C-alpha positions as a Markdown table, in Angstrom:
| # | Residue | x | y | z |
|---|---|---|---|---|
| 1 | Met | -10.3 | -12.3 | 1.3 |
| 2 | Ala | -11.9 | -9.9 | 3.8 |
| 3 | Ile | -9.0 | -7.5 | 3.9 |
| 4 | Ile | -9.0 | -5.0 | 1.0 |
| 5 | Val | -5.9 | -3.0 | 0.1 |
| 6 | Asn | -6.7 | 0.5 | -1.1 |
| 7 | Leu | -3.1 | 1.4 | -2.0 |
| 8 | Asp | -4.1 | 2.4 | -5.6 |
| 9 | Val | -6.7 | 4.8 | -4.1 |
| 10 | Met | -4.1 | 6.5 | -1.9 |
| 11 | Leu | -1.6 | 6.7 | -4.7 |
| 12 | Ala | -4.2 | 8.4 | -6.8 |
| 13 | Lys | -5.1 | 10.8 | -4.0 |
| 14 | Arg | -1.5 | 11.7 | -3.5 |
| 15 | Lys | -0.8 | 11.9 | -7.3 |
| 16 | Met | 2.1 | 9.5 | -6.8 |
| 17 | Ser | 3.3 | 6.7 | -9.1 |
| 18 | Val | 4.2 | 3.2 | -8.1 |
| 19 | Thr | 7.7 | 4.0 | -9.2 |
| 20 | Glu | 7.9 | 7.0 | -6.9 |
| 21 | Leu | 6.5 | 5.1 | -4.0 |
| 22 | Ser | 8.9 | 2.2 | -4.6 |
| 23 | Glu | 11.8 | 4.6 | -4.4 |
| 24 | Lys | 10.6 | 6.3 | -1.2 |
| 25 | Val | 9.7 | 3.1 | 0.6 |
| 26 | Gly | 12.7 | 1.1 | -0.6 |
| 27 | Ile | 10.8 | -2.0 | -1.9 |
| 28 | Thr | 10.5 | -3.2 | -5.5 |
| 29 | Met | 7.8 | -2.1 | -7.9 |
| 30 | Ala | 6.8 | -5.7 | -8.2 |
| 31 | Asn | 6.2 | -6.0 | -4.4 |
| 32 | Ile | 4.2 | -2.8 | -4.4 |
| 33 | Ser | 2.1 | -4.1 | -7.4 |
| 34 | Ile | 1.5 | -7.3 | -5.4 |
| 35 | Leu | 0.2 | -5.2 | -2.5 |
| 36 | Lys | -1.8 | -2.9 | -4.8 |
| 37 | Asn | -3.5 | -5.8 | -6.6 |
| 38 | Gly | -4.5 | -7.5 | -3.3 |
| 39 | Lys | -2.3 | -10.5 | -4.0 |
| 40 | Ala | -0.1 | -10.2 | -0.9 |
| 41 | Lys | -0.6 | -12.7 | 1.9 |
| 42 | Ala | 1.1 | -10.5 | 4.5 |
| 43 | Ile | 2.8 | -7.1 | 5.0 |
| 44 | Arg | 5.5 | -6.3 | 7.5 |
| 45 | Phe | 4.7 | -3.5 | 9.9 |
| 46 | Gln | 8.0 | -1.9 | 8.9 |
| 47 | Thr | 6.8 | -1.8 | 5.2 |
| 48 | Leu | 3.4 | -0.5 | 6.2 |
| 49 | Asn | 5.0 | 2.2 | 8.3 |
| 50 | Ala | 7.2 | 3.3 | 5.4 |
| 51 | Ile | 4.2 | 3.4 | 3.0 |
| 52 | Cys | 2.2 | 5.4 | 5.5 |
| 53 | Glu | 5.0 | 7.8 | 5.9 |
| 54 | Ala | 5.6 | 8.2 | 2.2 |
| 55 | Leu | 1.8 | 8.7 | 1.5 |
| 56 | Asp | 1.2 | 10.8 | 4.7 |
| 57 | Cys | -1.7 | 8.5 | 5.7 |
| 58 | Gln | -2.9 | 6.1 | 8.4 |
| 59 | Pro | -2.9 | 2.3 | 8.0 |
| 60 | Gly | -6.7 | 2.4 | 7.9 |
| 61 | Asp | -6.5 | 4.5 | 4.8 |
| 62 | Ile | -4.7 | 1.6 | 3.0 |
| 63 | Leu | -6.3 | -1.4 | 4.6 |
| 64 | Glu | -10.0 | -2.1 | 4.9 |
| 65 | Tyr | -12.0 | -5.0 | 6.4 |
| 66 | Arg | -15.1 | -6.2 | 4.6 |
| 67 | Lys | -17.2 | -9.2 | 5.6 |
| 68 | Asp | -17.3 | -11.9 | 2.9 |
């Protein structure tokens, strides 16, 4: 896949755990782990918005495009 999810990088930069992000965003830790590990097939804009708000970042800080 050419879209790389850098959620783990942003969590480390903000010194936030998956549990804390899960509570702030309102989605399960399992779903955050799926996103973090790059296993997700899609993400809702509403979820992306909530993650960006919780981590005080831009979507481009979390999502990256790389050519295969």
